[in-house]
C-alpha positions as CSV (number, residue, x, y, z in Angstrom):
1,M,-16.0,29.3,3.1
2,S,-14.8,28.1,-0.3
3,I,-12.2,25.3,-0.8
4,R,-9.8,27.8,-2.3
5,T,-10.0,30.1,0.7
6,S,-9.6,27.2,3.1
7,L,-6.5,26.1,1.3
8,L,-5.1,29.6,1.3
9,T,-5.7,29.9,5.0
10,L,-4.0,26.6,5.7
11,A,-1.1,27.6,3.6
12,I,-0.6,30.9,5.5
13,A,-0.9,29.1,8.8
14,F,1.6,26.5,7.7
15,S,4.0,29.2,6.5
16,S,3.7,31.0,9.8
17,S,4.3,27.9,11.8
18,I,7.4,27.2,9.8
19,H,8.7,30.7,10.2
20,A,8.2,30.5,13.9
21,Q,10.8,27.7,14.1
22,W,14.0,29.7,14.6
23,T,17.4,28.2,14.3
24,L,20.3,29.7,16.2
25,Q,21.8,31.3,13.1
26,E,18.4,32.8,12.2
27,C,18.3,34.3,15.7
28,L,21.8,35.7,15.4
29,D,21.1,37.2,12.0
30,Y,17.8,38.8,13.0
31,A,19.3,40.4,16.1
32,E,22.1,41.9,14.1
33,T,19.5,43.8,12.1
34,H,16.6,44.4,14.5
35,N,18.1,44.7,18.0
36,I,17.3,48.3,19.2
37,Q,20.6,48.8,21.1
38,V,22.6,47.8,18.0
39,Q,20.5,50.2,15.9
40,K,21.2,53.0,18.4
41,N,25.0,52.2,18.2
42,R,24.8,52.5,14.4
43,I,23.1,55.9,14.7
44,S,26.0,57.0,17.0
45,Q,28.4,55.9,14.2
46,Q,26.5,58.1,11.7
47,E,26.7,61.0,14.2
48,G,30.4,60.5,14.4
49,E,30.7,60.7,10.6
50,Q,28.9,64.0,10.7
51,S,31.3,65.3,13.3
52,L,34.2,64.3,11.1
53,Q,32.7,66.2,8.1
54,Q,32.3,69.2,10.4
55,A,35.9,69.0,11.6
56,K,37.1,68.8,7.9
57,A,35.0,71.9,7.0
58,A,36.8,73.9,9.7
59,L,39.9,73.9,7.5
60,F,38.1,76.2,5.0
61,P,37.1,79.8,5.3
62,S,33.7,80.8,6.6
63,L,31.4,83.3,4.8
64,S,28.4,85.1,6.2
65,F,26.0,87.8,5.0
66,S,24.4,90.3,7.4
67,M,21.7,92.9,6.8
68,S,20.0,95.4,9.1
69,Q,17.1,97.8,8.7
70,S,16.1,100.4,11.3
71,L,13.7,103.3,11.8
72,G,14.5,106.3,13.9
73,Y,12.0,108.8,15.3
74,R,12.8,112.0,17.1
75,P,9.6,114.0,17.5
76,F,11.1,116.9,19.4
77,Q,14.4,117.5,17.6
78,E,14.6,120.1,14.9
79,S,17.4,118.4,13.1
80,T,19.4,115.1,13.3
81,N,23.0,114.4,12.4
82,M,23.9,110.9,11.1
83,V,27.5,109.8,10.6
84,Q,27.6,107.1,7.9
85,N,30.7,105.8,6.2
86,G,32.6,108.9,7.3
87,I,29.9,111.3,5.9
88,V,27.8,113.5,8.1
89,T,24.3,113.8,7.0
90,K,21.9,116.4,8.5
91,T,18.1,116.1,8.3
92,A,15.1,117.8,9.8
93,N,12.9,114.7,9.2
94,K,11.6,113.3,12.4
95,L,11.3,109.7,11.0
96,T,14.4,108.3,9.3
97,E,15.3,104.9,7.8
98,N,18.7,103.4,7.7
99,G,20.0,100.2,6.1
100,S,23.3,98.4,6.1
101,Y,24.6,95.3,4.4
102,G,27.7,93.2,4.9
103,L,29.5,90.2,3.4
104,N,32.3,88.9,5.7
105,A,34.8,86.0,5.4
106,N,37.1,84.6,8.0
107,W,39.8,82.0,7.7
108,T,42.0,80.5,10.3
109,V,45.2,80.0,8.4
110,W,47.1,78.4,11.3
111,D,45.9,77.4,14.8
112,G,48.9,75.4,15.8
113,G,47.6,72.4,13.8
114,I,44.7,71.8,16.2
115,N,42.1,71.5,13.4
116,R,44.0,68.8,11.6
117,K,44.6,66.9,14.8
118,T,40.9,67.2,15.6
119,I,40.2,65.5,12.3
120,E,42.6,62.7,13.2
121,A,41.0,62.4,16.6
122,Q,37.5,62.2,15.2
123,K,38.6,59.4,12.7
124,V,39.9,57.4,15.7
125,Q,36.7,58.1,17.6
126,N,34.6,56.8,14.7
127,K,36.6,53.6,14.7
128,I,35.9,53.3,18.5
129,L,32.2,53.7,17.8
130,E,32.4,51.0,15.2
131,Q,34.0,48.6,17.6
132,Q,31.5,49.5,20.3
133,T,28.7,48.4,17.9
134,R,30.5,45.1,17.3
135,Q,30.9,44.7,21.1
136,T,27.2,45.3,21.7
137,L,26.4,42.8,19.0
138,N,28.8,40.2,20.4
139,T,27.2,40.6,23.8
140,I,23.8,40.1,22.4
141,Q,24.9,37.1,20.4
142,E,26.5,35.5,23.4
143,Q,23.3,36.0,25.4
144,I,21.2,34.5,22.5
145,A,23.5,31.4,22.4
146,Q,23.2,30.9,26.1
147,L,19.4,31.2,26.1
148,Y,19.1,29.0,23.0
149,V,21.2,26.2,24.5
150,Q,19.3,26.5,27.8
151,I,16.0,26.0,25.8
152,L,17.4,22.9,24.1
153,Y,18.6,21.6,27.5
154,T,15.3,22.2,29.3
155,T,13.3,20.8,26.4
156,E,15.3,17.6,26.5
157,A,14.9,17.5,30.3
158,Q,11.2,17.8,29.8
159,K,11.2,14.7,27.6
160,V,12.9,12.8,30.4
161,N,10.3,14.0,32.8
162,Q,7.6,12.9,30.5
163,Q,9.1,9.5,30.2
164,L,9.3,9.2,33.9
165,Q,5.7,10.4,34.1
166,E,4.6,7.6,31.7
167,T,6.5,5.1,33.8
168,A,5.0,6.4,37.0
169,Q,1.5,6.2,35.4
170,R,2.1,2.5,34.5
171,Q,3.3,1.8,38.0
172,Y,0.3,3.5,39.6
173,D,-2.0,1.5,37.3
174,R,-0.2,-1.7,38.2
175,G,-0.5,-0.7,41.9
176,L,-4.3,-0.4,41.5
177,E,-4.5,-3.9,40.1
178,R,-2.3,-5.3,42.9
179,L,-4.4,-3.4,45.5
180,K,-7.5,-5.1,44.3
181,V,-6.0,-8.6,44.8
182,G,-4.4,-7.5,48.1
183,D,-0.8,-7.6,47.1
184,I,0.0,-4.1,48.4
185,A,-1.4,-1.8,51.0
186,K,-3.2,1.4,50.5
187,A,-0.2,3.3,51.9
188,D,2.0,1.9,49.1
189,L,-0.6,2.9,46.5
190,A,-0.6,6.4,48.0
191,Q,3.2,6.6,47.5
192,L,2.8,5.5,43.9
193,E,0.2,8.2,43.5
194,S,2.5,10.7,45.1
195,Q,5.3,9.7,42.7
196,L,2.9,10.2,39.7
197,A,1.9,13.7,41.0
198,A,5.6,14.6,41.4
199,T,6.4,13.6,37.8
200,K,3.5,15.6,36.5
201,Y,4.7,18.6,38.5
202,D,8.2,18.2,37.0
203,V,6.7,18.1,33.5
204,V,4.7,21.3,34.0
205,N,7.7,23.0,35.7
206,S,10.1,22.2,32.9
207,Q,7.5,23.4,30.4
208,T,7.2,26.7,32.3
209,Q,11.0,27.1,32.3
210,V,11.1,26.5,28.5
211,E,8.5,29.2,27.9
212,G,10.3,31.6,30.2
213,Y,13.6,31.2,28.3
214,K,11.7,31.7,25.0
215,R,10.3,34.9,26.3
216,Q,13.7,36.2,27.2
217,L,15.0,35.2,23.8
218,K,12.1,37.0,22.1
219,E,13.0,40.1,24.1
220,L,16.6,40.0,22.8
221,L,15.3,39.6,19.3
222,Q,12.8,42.6,19.8
223,L,9.8,40.4,18.9
224,D,6.5,41.7,20.1
225,I,3.9,39.7,22.1
226,N,1.9,38.7,19.0
227,S,4.9,37.3,17.1
228,P,4.9,33.5,17.0
229,F,8.2,32.1,18.2
230,D,9.8,28.7,18.9
231,V,13.2,27.3,18.4
232,A,14.0,24.7,15.8
233,K,14.0,21.1,16.9
234,E,17.8,20.7,16.7
235,E,19.3,17.4,17.7
236,I,22.5,17.7,19.6
237,A,24.4,14.4,19.7
238,D,26.1,13.3,22.8
239,A,29.3,13.0,20.8
240,Q,29.5,16.8,20.6
241,A,30.1,16.9,24.4
242,L,33.2,14.7,23.9
243,A,34.7,17.0,21.2
244,P,38.2,18.5,22.0
245,I,38.0,21.7,24.1
246,P,39.9,24.6,22.6
247,D,43.1,25.5,24.5
248,K,42.5,28.6,26.6
249,T,45.9,30.1,25.9
250,N,45.3,29.9,22.1
251,V,41.8,31.3,22.5
252,Y,43.1,34.2,24.5
253,A,45.8,35.0,22.0
254,H,43.2,35.1,19.2
255,A,40.8,37.1,21.3
256,L,43.4,39.8,21.9
257,I,43.5,40.3,18.2
258,N,39.9,39.9,17.2
259,R,37.7,41.0,20.1
260,P,36.1,44.5,19.6
261,E,36.5,45.5,23.3
262,I,40.2,45.1,23.1
263,K,40.4,47.0,19.7
264,S,38.3,49.7,21.3
265,A,40.6,50.0,24.3
266,Q,43.7,50.2,21.9
267,L,42.0,52.9,19.9
268,A,41.1,54.8,23.1
269,Q,44.8,54.9,24.0
270,Q,45.5,56.3,20.5
271,A,42.8,58.9,20.9
272,A,44.2,59.9,24.3
273,D,47.6,60.5,22.7
274,I,46.1,62.7,20.1
275,Q,44.1,64.7,22.7
276,L,47.4,65.3,24.6
277,N,49.0,66.5,21.3
278,I,46.0,68.8,20.8
279,A,46.3,70.2,24.3
280,K,50.0,71.0,23.8
281,R,49.3,72.9,20.6
282,G,47.3,75.4,22.7
283,Y,50.6,77.1,23.4
284,Y,51.1,77.8,19.7
285,P,50.2,81.2,18.1
286,S,47.3,81.4,15.7
287,I,46.9,83.3,12.5
288,G,43.7,84.4,10.8
289,I,42.6,86.4,7.8
290,N,39.4,88.3,7.6
291,A,37.8,90.2,4.7
292,G,34.5,92.0,4.2
293,I,32.4,94.1,1.9
294,G,29.8,96.6,3.3
295,D,27.2,99.0,2.0
296,S,24.5,101.2,3.4
297,H,21.9,103.8,2.8
298,Y,20.1,106.6,4.8
299,S,16.8,108.1,4.0
300,A,17.9,111.6,5.1
301,S,20.6,111.8,2.5
302,D,20.3,114.1,-0.5
303,E,21.5,111.3,-2.7
304,S,19.3,108.7,-4.3
305,Y,19.2,105.2,-3.0
306,G,21.3,103.9,-5.9
307,K,24.0,106.5,-5.6
308,Q,24.2,105.9,-1.9
309,L,24.9,102.2,-2.4
310,K,27.5,103.1,-5.0
311,H,29.3,105.7,-2.9
312,N,29.0,103.8,0.4
313,L,30.3,100.5,-1.0
314,N,33.5,99.7,1.0
315,G,35.8,96.7,1.4
316,S,38.3,95.6,4.0
317,I,40.9,92.9,4.6
318,G,42.9,92.1,7.7
319,L,45.4,89.8,9.2
320,S,45.2,88.8,12.9
321,V,47.9,87.1,15.0
322,S,47.2,85.8,18.5
323,V,50.0,84.7,20.8
324,P,49.1,83.1,24.2
325,I,51.3,84.7,26.9
326,F,49.3,84.4,30.1
327,D,46.1,82.4,29.9
328,N,45.3,81.8,33.6
329,R,46.8,78.3,33.4
330,R,44.2,77.1,30.9
331,N,46.6,75.4,28.5
332,K,48.7,73.8,31.3
333,T,45.5,72.4,32.9
334,N,44.4,71.0,29.5
335,V,47.8,69.3,29.1
336,E,47.8,67.8,32.6
337,K,44.2,66.5,32.2
338,A,45.1,65.0,28.8
339,K,48.0,63.1,30.5
340,L,45.7,61.8,33.1
341,Q,43.2,60.7,30.5
342,R,46.0,58.9,28.7
343,T,46.9,57.0,31.9
344,T,43.2,56.1,32.4
345,A,43.0,54.8,28.8
346,T,46.1,52.6,29.5
347,L,44.5,51.3,32.7
348,D,41.2,50.6,30.9
349,R,43.0,48.5,28.3
350,S,44.8,46.5,31.0
351,D,41.5,46.0,32.8
352,K,39.7,44.8,29.7
353,E,42.5,42.4,28.8
354,L,42.4,40.9,32.4
355,S,38.6,40.7,32.3
356,L,38.8,38.9,28.9
357,G,41.3,36.4,30.1
358,S,39.2,35.7,33.2
359,T,36.1,35.2,31.1
360,I,37.9,32.8,28.7
361,E,39.4,30.9,31.6
362,N,36.0,30.5,33.3
363,Y,34.5,29.1,30.1
364,W,37.4,26.7,29.7
365,L,37.1,25.5,33.3
366,Q,33.3,25.1,32.9
367,A,33.7,23.1,29.7
368,T,36.5,20.9,31.1
369,S,34.8,20.1,34.3
370,A,31.4,19.6,32.6
371,Q,33.0,17.2,30.1
372,Q,34.5,15.1,32.9
373,R,31.1,15.0,34.6
374,F,29.4,14.0,31.3
375,I,31.7,11.1,30.9
376,A,31.0,9.9,34.4
377,A,27.2,10.6,34.0
378,Q,27.1,8.4,30.9
379,T,28.2,5.4,33.0
380,A,25.9,6.4,35.9
381,V,22.8,6.6,33.6
382,R,23.5,3.1,32.2
383,S,24.0,1.7,35.7
384,Q,21.0,3.4,37.2
385,Q,18.8,2.5,34.2
386,T,19.7,-1.2,34.6
387,S,19.1,-0.9,38.4
388,Y,15.8,0.8,38.0
389,E,14.5,-1.8,35.5
390,L,15.6,-4.6,37.8
391,V,13.9,-3.0,40.8
392,D,10.8,-2.3,38.8
393,Q,10.6,-5.9,37.7
394,Q,11.2,-7.1,41.2
395,F,8.5,-4.7,42.5
396,K,6.0,-6.2,40.0
397,E,6.9,-9.6,41.3
398,G,6.5,-8.5,44.9
399,L,10.2,-8.8,45.8
400,K,10.8,-5.1,46.3
401,N,8.7,-2.6,48.2
402,I,7.6,0.9,47.2
403,V,10.5,2.6,49.0
404,D,13.0,0.6,46.9
405,L,11.2,1.5,43.8
406,L,11.0,5.2,44.5
407,Q,14.7,5.3,45.5
408,A,15.7,3.6,42.3
409,R,13.5,6.1,40.3
410,D,15.1,9.1,42.1
411,N,18.6,7.7,41.4
412,L,17.8,7.3,37.7
413,L,16.3,10.8,37.5
414,N,19.3,12.4,39.1
415,A,21.7,10.5,36.8
416,Q,19.7,11.5,33.7
417,Q,19.5,15.2,34.7
418,N,23.2,15.3,35.6
419,K,24.0,13.8,32.1
420,L,21.9,16.4,30.3
421,Q,23.2,19.3,32.3
422,S,26.9,18.3,31.9
423,K,26.3,17.7,28.2
424,Y,24.8,21.1,27.4
425,T,27.2,22.9,29.7
426,T,30.1,21.4,27.9
427,I,28.7,22.2,24.5
428,L,27.8,25.8,25.4
429,N,31.1,26.7,27.0
430,T,33.1,25.0,24.2
431,K,31.1,27.0,21.5
432,L,31.6,30.2,23.5
433,L,35.4,29.6,23.6
434,Q,35.3,29.2,19.8
435,F,33.2,32.4,19.6
436,Y,35.9,34.3,21.5
437,A,38.5,33.0,19.2
438,D,37.0,33.6,15.8
439,G,33.7,35.4,16.4
440,M,31.5,32.5,15.1
441,I,28.8,30.6,17.0
442,D,27.7,27.2,15.6
443,L,26.1,24.4,17.6
444,H,27.1,21.8,15.0
């Protein structure tokens, strides 16, 4: 392999490794474009636009052309009479050919205003589809943020476990030395070995959890199994967990204005009102105009083909009026159903507003309680770290036994894990509160 080829291969590999480091914003942007469910929702929006164009076209006349050609065969008749455009034609031909042509136009001049209200209803429906797309995207972005923060938390927890493993390894090595000189018993060394094995297990377990969360995140991003993926090594300072938590009342007020699920529910109410209006217009009369041009020819005629088309050419125009008098309760049923649908739309809006408030309050409670736990955990970690170092030193000097050392180690581990968990829980829920208020997710 040439030097140039080797350098090119290294450059490609380096570029791929860089690309595999995804920031949270890159994940959010990628999902907006590539997530399959979001793409399906956008297709539904396009279908809605086509339905709107069709509803608008219903205001205009329709025009159609028809043509028919037929052969007749009467083997046992001596003559055949054919009435065509009011003219009786007699023939002795057993095989006859007949053709007719028509151009017809129809126009609903007035249908009680249903067509125009249908256009209005479809416009509202298209707005609902747009909000549903936004709602789907928001849900995916929220899930991405939760998984991303979970990866950061588990990765940092893994580092703590690795540090504890290194400490456990040093203690085990120290125990081997002390066993050789008779300072500790084999039972104590066995406990140190068990502690070392436990820390190794914790490291492997945390790594497995990290990979599991990454797989879930790849699934949300619609990345295939061969796509390299890892999150960027973002440093989240402890100070972020101490940042002010947004007021839940203010967040809820902004969410009622900005959240797509609330806008969708409001539009659904508007659409239900329009559908009720359309149902009531079923009682109105309708007026239509129709016009047509027809022509025909018959092989048994004495006239030529051209003369037949000239003589048989005919036109018509008509006006139709339809007034509903007794429709087997169809219109009344449509009106009553539309009223029920409007009531359902109102209930759906109230349900979504209550659900939104409950979600926001839950995030606020999680953030508030986690922040208080984080403040307490900071003190606990410092205290347990000092205690562990003291016990470790006393163990080395033979003043503490293995049980004291393991207890101090467990206390420190619990304090560190509590600190990490409360830190990332506070940050995640605080950021989600901001997301519900302004639609933006940023870890910094």
